[in-house]
C-alpha positions in Angstrom: 87.2 156.7 149.9 90.0 155.1 151.9 93.0 157.2 153.1 92.6 159.5 150.1 92.2 156.6 147.7 89.2 156.1 145.4 87.8 152.7 144.6 88.2 152.0 140.9 86.5 148.6 140.9 86.5 145.0 142.3 86.3 141.4 141.2 85.7 138.1 142.9 88.3 135.4 142.5 86.3 132.2 142.6 88.6 129.3 141.8 91.8 128.1 140.3 93.7 130.5 137.9 91.6 133.4 136.9 91.9 136.5 134.7 89.8 139.6 135.2 89.8 143.2 133.9 88.6 146.3 135.7 87.7 149.1 133.2 88.2 152.6 134.5 88.2 155.6 132.1 88.7 159.3 131.8 85.7 160.2 133.8 87.2 158.6 136.9 90.1 161.1 136.9 93.9 161.1 136.9 95.9 159.1 139.4 99.5 158.9 140.6 99.5 155.6 142.5 97.4 152.5 142.9 96.9 149.9 145.6 95.4 146.4 145.3 93.5 145.1 148.3 92.6 141.4 148.9 89.7 140.6 151.1 87.9 137.4 152.4 90.6 134.8 151.3 94.2 134.6 150.3 95.3 134.7 146.6 98.4 134.5 144.6 98.7 137.5 142.3 100.7 136.5 139.2 100.5 139.6 137.0 99.0 143.0 136.9 99.0 145.2 133.8 97.7 148.8 133.9 96.8 150.4 130.6 96.7 154.2 130.5 94.4 156.4 128.5 97.1 156.9 125.8 97.6 153.1 125.4 100.9 152.9 127.3 101.1 149.9 129.6 102.7 149.5 133.0 103.3 146.1 134.6 104.5 146.4 138.2 106.1 143.5 139.9 103.4 141.9 142.1 104.0 138.2 141.9 103.4 137.3 145.5 100.9 135.6 147.7 98.6 138.0 149.6 96.8 136.9 152.7 93.2 137.6 153.6 92.6 141.3 154.3 96.0 142.5 153.0 97.1 144.9 150.3 100.0 145.6 148.0 102.3 148.5 148.7 101.3 151.8 147.1 102.4 151.4 143.5 103.7 154.7 142.0 102.6 155.2 138.4 105.2 156.3 135.9 104.8 159.8 134.4 102.9 161.5 137.1 99.1 161.7 137.2 97.6 159.5 134.5 94.2 158.4 133.2 93.8 154.7 133.8 91.9 152.9 131.0 91.9 149.4 132.5 93.6 147.1 135.0 94.2 143.4 134.0 94.9 140.7 136.6 96.0 137.1 136.5 95.6 135.4 139.9 94.7 132.2 141.7 93.0 131.2 144.9 95.0 129.8 147.8 92.0 128.6 149.8 88.6 127.1 149.1 86.9 130.4 149.8 86.1 133.2 147.3 88.4 136.2 147.5 87.6 139.8 146.6 90.2 141.9 144.8 89.8 145.7 144.8 91.8 148.4 142.9 92.2 151.7 144.7 93.9 154.8 143.3 94.8 158.4 144.2 
């Protein structure tokens, strides 16, 4: 746990433009906000789509470059505490090193 946040999953960004999905699910709980953490190397985060348990999607504006060991702001989820089914990312490396992207929620 990190400042009241629970780790939902992580992925390695290992070259060029990449797409990944972190599957979550009902057993992980209900959440009001998420935060995306970037470790090891900088990335450019193009798009993030959060799909909720009822199939609704939320696409917060995140198109920015994130440096090594940085994070997004806390992103409030619409509609109060929600079950997150999955989080989809499109991103690219900004350095020759592998980056690690984590999704945290509370």
